[in-house]
N, C-alpha and C positions, 0 to 999 in steps of 0.2 A: 398481447400484453407486453408493455414496454420492457426493454431489457435494462437491467440496472447498471451503474457506474460499478468499475471493477476497482478492487482495492490490492496493491500490490506492496507487500512487506519486505523490504531490504535490510537485512542484518547482518552483522557480523557473525554472529552464530545461529547456525541451521536448527539448533533447539528451541533458542528463543523465538526466532520467527515461526516454527511449527507450533510451539505452545500457545503463542499468541492468536495464529490464525484458528488452533481448535477452539480458543476462547471466543472470538468474534465469530466464527463458524457457528457456534451454538445460538448466538445472538441471532445470524441471519437465516438459519435454517436452510441452508444452501441456495436462498435465493438471489444471494450476492457472490459473485465469483472473486475468493480471498485466496490468493496465490503468493507464495513465499519465493523469494531469492535471498537464502542463507547461507553463508560461509562462502569459503573459496572453492576452487575447482577441485582442490585434493582433498576437501572434507574438513580442513581446517577452520578455525578461525581469520576472516577477512571478507572481502566482497570480491563477486565475479561477474565480470562485463557480461559473459555469455549467460549466466543464470538470471541477469537482470532482463536481458534483451529476451529469453526463452519466458519469464515471467509475464511480461507485457503481453506477449503473443497468447498465452492461455488464458490471462484475466480479460483480455478484450472482447466485449459482447456488443461492442458498437455505440455505447453510451459515454464512452470514456474511462479513463483511469485516474485514480488519484493514488500516489505512491508516498508511503511514509517509511522514512528510513531512520534508523536508529541512531548514528553517529555522523559526524562530519564527513570521514571518507566514503560513507556510504551515499551521501549527498554528492560528492565529487563523482563516484563512480556513474551515480545514475544520471548525474548533468552530462557526463561523457557519453554514455548511450545515448541520449536523447540529441547530443549535436550530431552525432554519427548518422543517427535514424530519426530525424524529427517527426514528433506526433504531436500535432496541435490539440488534439483531444487528451494529452497525456500532461498531469501537473503535479509538481512535488508539493507537499503539504508541509509548512514549516510549525509542526505541532509535535507535542509529546507521543513518543511511539505508542506506548498502550493505550492511555487516553485518547488520543487521536483516532488511533484504528477503531477503536470501539465507536467513538461517536461519528466517524466516516461509515461505518458499517450500519449503524442505526439508521443514519440517514438515507443511505443507498437501499436498505432493506424497505424504506418507507416511501420510495419511489423518487428521491429528490433528484434533480439535476446534477451535473457535473461541478457548477459553481457553487450549489448549495452543499453538497457533499464535501467540497474542499473547506468551505467556511465551516462547517460543523467540526472538521477536523481542527483547523486552525484555533476555532473558539475553545477547545478543550483546554489551550495552554491557560486559560484564566478561570478556569474552574476551582474554587478553591476544594480540598478534601474534608475540610472541617471548618 
């Protein structure tokens, strides 16, 4: 069986990231590695270079990673990690945090490749709620 694309959730809040991981984990039924990098190194609000780097390693199954950051500085920290440790198979989704994570996880669980998982996450931006 092919390995699925991994999903990394980067959030300023460990609780927010864990809650979203729980939600998408029920969608993926553990077939998709979903790993969080939430909060700073002291357990408070913020982002952590170390946690992001560890999340990349934990989510990597060989098919690439789609990273969903919650806010601007999470994007900046993720980009910093990727500049210091280039990973050509790791992409940052310009997508809403929750909807993008759900769409990416559904696509990955269905066996989509990295480009398709990224596209699914980013298309979630334009899906109306009603």
